TORKOL-4160 file (C-alpha; in steps of 0.2 Angstrom, whole numbers, padded with zeros to 4 digits, m for minus):
193
<pt num="1" X="0112" Y="0204" Z="m0160"/>
<pt num="2" X="0112" Y="0202" Z="m0179"/>
<pt num="3" X="0101" Y="0214" Z="m0189"/>
<pt num="4" X="0101" Y="0222" Z="m0206"/>
<pt num="5" X="0105" Y="0241" Z="m0203"/>
<pt num="6" X="0091" Y="0252" Z="m0208"/>
<pt num="7" X="0103" Y="0266" Z="m0214"/>
<pt num="8" X="0118" Y="0257" Z="m0221"/>
<pt num="9" X="0131" Y="0267" Z="m0231"/>
<pt num="10" X="0146" Y="0255" Z="m0234"/>
<pt num="11" X="0163" Y="0264" Z="m0239"/>
<pt num="12" X="0175" Y="0251" Z="m0247"/>
<pt num="13" X="0193" Y="0253" Z="m0241"/>
<pt num="14" X="0199" Y="0256" Z="m0259"/>
<pt num="15" X="0189" Y="0272" Z="m0260"/>
<pt num="16" X="0197" Y="0279" Z="m0244"/>
<pt num="17" X="0214" Y="0284" Z="m0253"/>
<pt num="18" X="0223" Y="0296" Z="m0241"/>
<pt num="19" X="0206" Y="0303" Z="m0235"/>
<pt num="20" X="0188" Y="0305" Z="m0240"/>
<pt num="21" X="0174" Y="0317" Z="m0236"/>
<pt num="22" X="0157" Y="0310" Z="m0238"/>
<pt num="23" X="0140" Y="0317" Z="m0234"/>
<pt num="24" X="0125" Y="0304" Z="m0232"/>
<pt num="25" X="0107" Y="0307" Z="m0230"/>
<pt num="26" X="0093" Y="0295" Z="m0225"/>
<pt num="27" X="0079" Y="0292" Z="m0237"/>
<pt num="28" X="0061" Y="0292" Z="m0231"/>
<pt num="29" X="0060" Y="0273" Z="m0230"/>
<pt num="30" X="0076" Y="0272" Z="m0220"/>
<pt num="31" X="0071" Y="0286" Z="m0208"/>
<pt num="32" X="0054" Y="0277" Z="m0205"/>
<pt num="33" X="0063" Y="0261" Z="m0201"/>
<pt num="34" X="0076" Y="0269" Z="m0191"/>
<pt num="35" X="0062" Y="0279" Z="m0181"/>
<pt num="36" X="0054" Y="0262" Z="m0177"/>
<pt num="37" X="0070" Y="0255" Z="m0171"/>
<pt num="38" X="0074" Y="0270" Z="m0160"/>
<pt num="39" X="0056" Y="0270" Z="m0153"/>
<pt num="40" X="0051" Y="0288" Z="m0159"/>
<pt num="41" X="0037" Y="0293" Z="m0170"/>
<pt num="42" X="0047" Y="0301" Z="m0184"/>
<pt num="43" X="0064" Y="0306" Z="m0191"/>
<pt num="44" X="0060" Y="0320" Z="m0203"/>
<pt num="45" X="0078" Y="0323" Z="m0208"/>
<pt num="46" X="0095" Y="0314" Z="m0205"/>
<pt num="47" X="0111" Y="0321" Z="m0213"/>
<pt num="48" X="0128" Y="0316" Z="m0208"/>
<pt num="49" X="0145" Y="0323" Z="m0215"/>
<pt num="50" X="0160" Y="0312" Z="m0212"/>
<pt num="51" X="0179" Y="0315" Z="m0214"/>
<pt num="52" X="0187" Y="0298" Z="m0215"/>
<pt num="53" X="0206" Y="0296" Z="m0213"/>
<pt num="54" X="0215" Y="0279" Z="m0214"/>
<pt num="55" X="0226" Y="0275" Z="m0200"/>
<pt num="56" X="0238" Y="0261" Z="m0194"/>
<pt num="57" X="0232" Y="0243" Z="m0193"/>
<pt num="58" X="0218" Y="0244" Z="m0205"/>
<pt num="59" X="0209" Y="0257" Z="m0194"/>
<pt num="60" X="0200" Y="0272" Z="m0200"/>
<pt num="61" X="0198" Y="0288" Z="m0190"/>
<pt num="62" X="0181" Y="0297" Z="m0193"/>
<pt num="63" X="0175" Y="0314" Z="m0188"/>
<pt num="64" X="0157" Y="0317" Z="m0191"/>
<pt num="65" X="0144" Y="0330" Z="m0189"/>
<pt num="66" X="0126" Y="0324" Z="m0188"/>
<pt num="67" X="0110" Y="0335" Z="m0190"/>
<pt num="68" X="0093" Y="0328" Z="m0188"/>
<pt num="69" X="0075" Y="0334" Z="m0185"/>
<pt num="70" X="0065" Y="0321" Z="m0175"/>
<pt num="71" X="0048" Y="0320" Z="m0167"/>
<pt num="72" X="0048" Y="0313" Z="m0149"/>
<pt num="73" X="0035" Y="0311" Z="m0136"/>
<pt num="74" X="0035" Y="0322" Z="m0121"/>
<pt num="75" X="0037" Y="0312" Z="m0104"/>
<pt num="76" X="0027" Y="0325" Z="m0095"/>
<pt num="77" X="0012" Y="0329" Z="m0107"/>
<pt num="78" X="0013" Y="0313" Z="m0118"/>
<pt num="79" X="0012" Y="0325" Z="m0133"/>
<pt num="80" X="0023" Y="0324" Z="m0149"/>
<pt num="81" X="0035" Y="0338" Z="m0152"/>
<pt num="82" X="0049" Y="0342" Z="m0164"/>
<pt num="83" X="0067" Y="0342" Z="m0159"/>
<pt num="84" X="0082" Y="0348" Z="m0169"/>
<pt num="85" X="0098" Y="0339" Z="m0165"/>
<pt num="86" X="0116" Y="0343" Z="m0171"/>
<pt num="87" X="0132" Y="0336" Z="m0164"/>
<pt num="88" X="0150" Y="0334" Z="m0169"/>
<pt num="89" X="0158" Y="0317" Z="m0165"/>
<pt num="90" X="0174" Y="0306" Z="m0167"/>
<pt num="91" X="0175" Y="0288" Z="m0170"/>
<pt num="92" X="0188" Y="0275" Z="m0174"/>
<pt num="93" X="0183" Y="0260" Z="m0185"/>
<pt num="94" X="0194" Y="0245" Z="m0181"/>
<pt num="95" X="0194" Y="0227" Z="m0187"/>
<pt num="96" X="0181" Y="0217" Z="m0178"/>
<pt num="97" X="0195" Y="0204" Z="m0173"/>
<pt num="98" X="0204" Y="0218" Z="m0164"/>
<pt num="99" X="0188" Y="0223" Z="m0153"/>
<pt num="100" X="0190" Y="0219" Z="m0135"/>
<pt num="101" X="0181" Y="0203" Z="m0130"/>
<pt num="102" X="0175" Y="0210" Z="m0114"/>
<pt num="103" X="0167" Y="0227" Z="m0118"/>
<pt num="104" X="0167" Y="0232" Z="m0100"/>
<pt num="105" X="0185" Y="0230" Z="m0096"/>
<pt num="106" X="0187" Y="0248" Z="m0090"/>
<pt num="107" X="0206" Y="0246" Z="m0087"/>
<pt num="108" X="0209" Y="0242" Z="m0106"/>
<pt num="109" X="0198" Y="0257" Z="m0112"/>
<pt num="110" X="0205" Y="0273" Z="m0118"/>
<pt num="111" X="0192" Y="0284" Z="m0110"/>
<pt num="112" X="0199" Y="0300" Z="m0119"/>
<pt num="113" X="0200" Y="0292" Z="m0136"/>
<pt num="114" X="0186" Y="0291" Z="m0149"/>
<pt num="115" X="0173" Y="0277" Z="m0148"/>
<pt num="116" X="0179" Y="0261" Z="m0157"/>
<pt num="117" X="0167" Y="0254" Z="m0170"/>
<pt num="118" X="0170" Y="0237" Z="m0178"/>
<pt num="119" X="0172" Y="0234" Z="m0197"/>
<pt num="120" X="0173" Y="0218" Z="m0207"/>
<pt num="121" X="0189" Y="0222" Z="m0216"/>
<pt num="122" X="0182" Y="0226" Z="m0232"/>
<pt num="123" X="0172" Y="0242" Z="m0229"/>
<pt num="124" X="0166" Y="0254" Z="m0215"/>
<pt num="125" X="0148" Y="0257" Z="m0213"/>
<pt num="126" X="0146" Y="0275" Z="m0210"/>
<pt num="127" X="0127" Y="0274" Z="m0211"/>
<pt num="128" X="0125" Y="0263" Z="m0196"/>
<pt num="129" X="0138" Y="0273" Z="m0187"/>
<pt num="130" X="0127" Y="0289" Z="m0190"/>
<pt num="131" X="0111" Y="0279" Z="m0184"/>
<pt num="132" X="0120" Y="0274" Z="m0168"/>
<pt num="133" X="0126" Y="0292" Z="m0165"/>
<pt num="134" X="0108" Y="0298" Z="m0167"/>
<pt num="135" X="0103" Y="0285" Z="m0154"/>
<pt num="136" X="0115" Y="0292" Z="m0142"/>
<pt num="137" X="0110" Y="0310" Z="m0145"/>
<pt num="138" X="0091" Y="0307" Z="m0141"/>
<pt num="139" X="0086" Y="0312" Z="m0124"/>
<pt num="140" X="0080" Y="0297" Z="m0114"/>
<pt num="141" X="0067" Y="0308" Z="m0105"/>
<pt num="142" X="0062" Y="0321" Z="m0119"/>
<pt num="143" X="0052" Y="0336" Z="m0113"/>
<pt num="144" X="0042" Y="0347" Z="m0124"/>
<pt num="145" X="0048" Y="0365" Z="m0123"/>
<pt num="146" X="0038" Y="0374" Z="m0109"/>
<pt num="147" X="0032" Y="0357" Z="m0101"/>
<pt num="148" X="0037" Y="0358" Z="m0083"/>
<pt num="149" X="0034" Y="0349" Z="m0066"/>
<pt num="150" X="0024" Y="0364" Z="m0058"/>
<pt num="151" X="0017" Y="0352" Z="m0045"/>
<pt num="152" X="0033" Y="0343" Z="m0041"/>
<pt num="153" X="0039" Y="0343" Z="m0023"/>
<pt num="154" X="0056" Y="0353" Z="m0025"/>
<pt num="155" X="0058" Y="0358" Z="m0007"/>
<pt num="156" X="0058" Y="0347" Z="0009"/>
<pt num="157" X="0046" Y="0353" Z="0022"/>
<pt num="158" X="0054" Y="0363" Z="0036"/>
<pt num="159" X="0056" Y="0357" Z="0053"/>
<pt num="160" X="0038" Y="0356" Z="0061"/>
<pt num="161" X="0029" Y="0357" Z="0045"/>
<pt num="162" X="0029" Y="0338" Z="0042"/>
<pt num="163" X="0011" Y="0337" Z="0049"/>
<pt num="164" X="0005" Y="0353" Z="0043"/>
<pt num="165" X="m0012" Y="0352" Z="0035"/>
<pt num="166" X="m0016" Y="0359" Z="0017"/>
<pt num="167" X="m0027" Y="0374" Z="0022"/>
<pt num="168" X="m0020" Y="0391" Z="0027"/>
<pt num="169" X="m0008" Y="0403" Z="0021"/>
<pt num="170" X="0011" Y="0402" Z="0023"/>
<pt num="171" X="0022" Y="0417" Z="0025"/>
<pt num="172" X="0025" Y="0418" Z="0006"/>
<pt num="173" X="0007" Y="0415" Z="0001"/>
<pt num="174" X="m0004" Y="0399" Z="0000"/>
<pt num="175" X="0005" Y="0383" Z="0005"/>
<pt num="176" X="0007" Y="0368" Z="m0007"/>
<pt num="177" X="0000" Y="0351" Z="m0002"/>
<pt num="178" X="0013" Y="0342" Z="0010"/>
<pt num="179" X="0016" Y="0325" Z="0003"/>
<pt num="180" X="0021" Y="0319" Z="0020"/>
<pt num="181" X="0004" Y="0324" Z="0029"/>
<pt num="182" X="m0004" Y="0307" Z="0026"/>
<pt num="183" X="0011" Y="0299" Z="0034"/>
<pt num="184" X="0010" Y="0310" Z="0050"/>
<pt num="185" X="m0008" Y="0305" Z="0052"/>
<pt num="186" X="m0003" Y="0286" Z="0052"/>
<pt num="187" X="0012" Y="0290" Z="0064"/>
<pt num="188" X="0001" Y="0298" Z="0076"/>
<pt num="189" X="m0012" Y="0284" Z="0076"/>
<pt num="190" X="m0026" Y="0295" Z="0070"/>
<pt num="191" X="m0032" Y="0283" Z="0057"/>
<pt num="192" X="m0050" Y="0284" Z="0051"/>
<pt num="193" X="m0058" Y="0267" Z="0047"/>
């Protein structure tokens, strides 16, 4: 997949020296384009601090701290809500030629090491790395604070309750509707036509 990064901040190797601290912030246009890419309504702020340290074989170790304020859509209420994200992460930029051809070869992966991100040999793109990290930080099923699943079935019916009807009081107060009562009607052959 080839695309032009919405939030690109390329750091040339000749700027790294023995190490470099760099803070980057996305502009309004970059935040808007990145929000569209990530499928969220808005990114109000996006700031990332990096500590870049050159390593062997033209690789660069990166420690980052990302903070962002985003608007997401609640999966329960479909309402927009603001969420504040903050996380520290570790990456290792390596030459694209050194990236494994089979990304899913679990035997060759260092599961305890930092994630590996390719670079072109001229510079590392810490803006795109921050954008990818933000994508990983977003909850795939965002819930607005206070939004719950009050009517969800969280307990299986006790033995003998499978065919219980909706009316009446249980020992702990009114009973909730039993989602299996319609099936028991079909099982017993009491279909209404």
